[in-house]
C-alpha positions in Angstrom: 0.0 0.0 -0.1 1.4 3.2 -1.0 1.9 6.0 1.8 0.0 8.8 2.0 1.9 12.1 2.1 0.4 14.9 3.0 0.4 18.1 1.2 3.1 20.0 3.4 5.5 16.9 2.4 4.7 17.0 -1.3 5.3 20.3 -1.6 8.9 20.5 -0.1 9.2 17.0 -1.7 9.3 19.3 -4.8 12.5 21.2 -4.0 14.7 17.8 -4.1 15.7 17.0 -7.8 15.1 13.5 -8.3 18.2 11.5 -9.0 20.7 14.0 -8.2 23.3 13.6 -6.1 24.3 16.9 -3.9 27.7 18.1 -2.5 27.6 18.3 1.5 26.9 22.2 2.0 23.8 22.1 -0.5 22.6 19.0 0.8 22.3 20.3 4.4 21.0 23.9 3.2 18.1 22.2 1.3 17.1 19.8 4.0 16.9 23.0 6.1 14.2 24.3 3.6 12.1 21.0 3.5 10.7 21.9 7.3 7.4 21.2 7.5 6.4 20.0 11.2 5.3 22.1 14.3 7.9 20.7 16.6 11.4 21.2 16.0 12.6 18.3 13.8 15.7 16.4 14.1 18.5 16.3 11.2 19.1 12.4 10.3 21.7 10.8 8.4 21.0 7.6 6.4 23.7 5.3 5.1 24.2 2.0 3.0 27.8 0.6 3.6 29.4 -1.8 1.5 29.6 -4.4 4.3 27.6 -7.8 5.1 26.8 -7.5 8.9 26.7 -11.3 9.0 30.4 -11.5 9.4 31.7 -10.3 12.6 34.4 -8.6 11.4 31.9 -6.0 9.4 29.8 -5.4 11.9 30.4 -1.7 12.2 29.8 -0.1 15.5 31.3 2.8 17.5 30.8 6.2 19.0 31.6 9.6 18.1 31.4 13.1 20.1 29.7 15.6 17.9 31.0 18.8 18.2 27.9 20.6 19.0 25.8 17.5 20.3 22.5 16.1 19.0 20.2 18.8 20.6 18.2 15.7 21.8 18.2 15.6 25.9 19.1 11.8 26.3 17.7 9.8 29.1 20.0 7.6 30.4 19.7 4.8 32.9 23.3 3.5 34.4 23.2 0.5 35.7 25.8 -0.1 38.5 26.3 -0.5 42.0 27.9 0.8 45.4 29.6 4.5 45.3 29.2 4.2 41.4 25.4 5.0 41.5 26.0 8.4 43.5 28.8 9.2 40.8 26.4 8.2 38.0 23.6 10.7 39.2 26.4 13.7 40.2 27.5 13.3 36.3 23.7 13.5 34.8 22.4 9.9 34.8 18.6 10.0 35.0 18.5 6.8 36.8 21.1 4.6 38.6 21.1 1.2 40.7 21.1 -2.5 39.9 18.5 -4.9 40.7 15.6 -2.6 41.0 16.0 -1.4 37.7 16.9 -4.7 36.0 13.5 -5.9 37.5 11.4 -2.9 36.1 12.8 -3.8 32.6 11.7 -7.5 32.7 8.3 -6.2 33.7 8.3 -3.9 30.5 9.6 -0.6 31.8 11.9 1.0 29.2 11.5 5.1 29.9 15.1 5.8 28.6 17.2 6.1 25.8 20.3 4.8 26.7 21.8 2.2 29.1 25.4 2.4 30.7 26.7 -0.3 32.8 29.8 -1.0 34.8 31.5 -4.4 33.6 30.6 -6.3 37.2 26.7 -5.7 36.1 26.8 -7.4 32.7 25.9 -11.3 34.1 22.8 -9.7 35.6 22.2 -7.6 32.8 22.7 -10.8 30.4 18.9 -12.1 31.2 17.6 -8.6 29.5 19.4 -9.5 26.2 15.9 -10.0 24.4 14.4 -7.1 26.1 17.0 -4.5 25.2 18.6 -6.3 22.2 15.7 -5.8 19.9 15.7 -1.8 21.2 19.2 -1.8 20.3 19.6 -0.6 23.9 22.4 -3.5 25.1 25.6 -2.3 26.9 28.4 -3.0 24.5 32.1 -2.1 25.3 32.5 -1.4 21.4 29.8 1.4 21.8 31.4 3.0 25.2 28.2 1.7 27.2 30.0 -0.8 29.1 33.0 1.3 31.3 34.4 1.0 34.8 34.3 4.8 34.7 30.6 5.3 34.6 30.6 8.7 35.5 32.8 9.9 32.5 30.3 7.8 30.2 27.4 9.6 31.5 28.7 12.7 31.2 29.9 12.1 27.6 26.9 10.9 26.5 24.8 14.1 28.1 27.3 16.1 26.0 26.5 14.9 23.0 28.3 11.7 22.4 26.7 9.5 19.8 26.5 5.4 19.6 25.5 4.1 16.2 25.7 0.3 14.7 24.9 -1.1 11.4 21.9 -2.8 11.0 21.5 -6.4 9.1 21.0 -4.8 5.9 24.2 -2.7 6.2 22.3 0.6 7.1 22.8 2.9 9.6 20.7 5.8 10.6 21.8 8.6 13.3 20.7 11.9 14.3 23.3 14.8 13.9 21.5 17.9 15.2 18.0 19.9 15.0 17.0 21.8 11.9 17.4 25.2 14.0 21.1 24.5 14.3 23.4 26.9 12.6 24.2 25.4 9.2 27.9 25.4 10.2 27.3 23.3 13.5 25.0 20.8 11.2 28.0 20.7 8.7 30.7 20.4 11.4 28.3 17.4 13.3 27.8 15.5 9.8 31.7 15.4 9.2 32.6 14.5 12.5 30.2 11.5 12.3 31.1 10.4 8.6 34.8 10.7 9.6 34.3 8.4 12.0 32.5 5.8 9.9 34.9 6.2 7.3 37.8 5.2 10.2 35.8 2.1 10.9 36.0 0.8 7.3 37.1 -2.9 7.7 39.8 -4.1 5.7 37.7 -7.1 4.5 35.1 -4.7 3.1 35.3 -4.8 -0.9 34.5 -2.1 -3.7 32.4 0.7 -2.7 31.9 1.4 1.2 29.8 4.3 0.9 27.2 2.7 -1.2 24.6 5.6 -0.3 24.5 8.8 1.8 21.3 10.7 2.5 20.2 13.4 5.0 16.6 14.4 5.9 14.4 16.0 8.5 12.0 13.6 10.9 9.4 14.3 8.7 10.9 15.5 5.7 12.1 13.9 2.0 15.7 12.5 1.8 18.3 14.2 0.2 20.9 12.2 -1.4 24.8 13.3 -1.5 27.1 12.2 -3.6 29.3 9.4 -1.8 32.7 10.2 -3.5 32.4 13.6 -2.3 31.9 12.9 1.2 34.3 10.1 0.9 36.7 12.8 -0.3 35.8 15.6 1.9 35.9 13.7 5.2 38.2 11.1 4.4 
């Protein structure tokens, strides 16, 4: 069934030239012009990479500190114990504790955007795999969400550190700011994100690594960039 689009969407979609691959600045300028929602929309990046996530060495995942943050307030749950609970709360965690939150999650509670845990908690968190894993919320050392220094991790993610991972189709989606950010800030965030993606290219990835690069607003049409230009500028 075809997806119904509103008049505002169809109007701004006309601004995007079909089949054209834009350069970075041009694409980001155009995205800001496609704003239609009454709320402050997020600027999102969608990538398709030349990797096969079925192979462990091609499961791209990592973190990047966006220079200007995402513009979103991230609600963090810190699963830890002892004095680390107070450290996490002081650093900005919205919730911090151990068994009480693990039990709540098992009962269906998911009022958070990110879970950060200390290594000693991982055996207990293991039983939440099916719940957190399907939501992309399972703590992992590669994404910086399993660490003995939980206060530093909480602080970094609150300031704009972004965790990302490739899905089973070889795609990555990530927020890089808000539509009302200054254009220069969105561009700097985009370049920081893409630079990290390119640095993570696995040696076993053959052929073109950046297959498609597109940016859009939460409710807007996608604007495709030229992958060759992106790779050249930020690589």
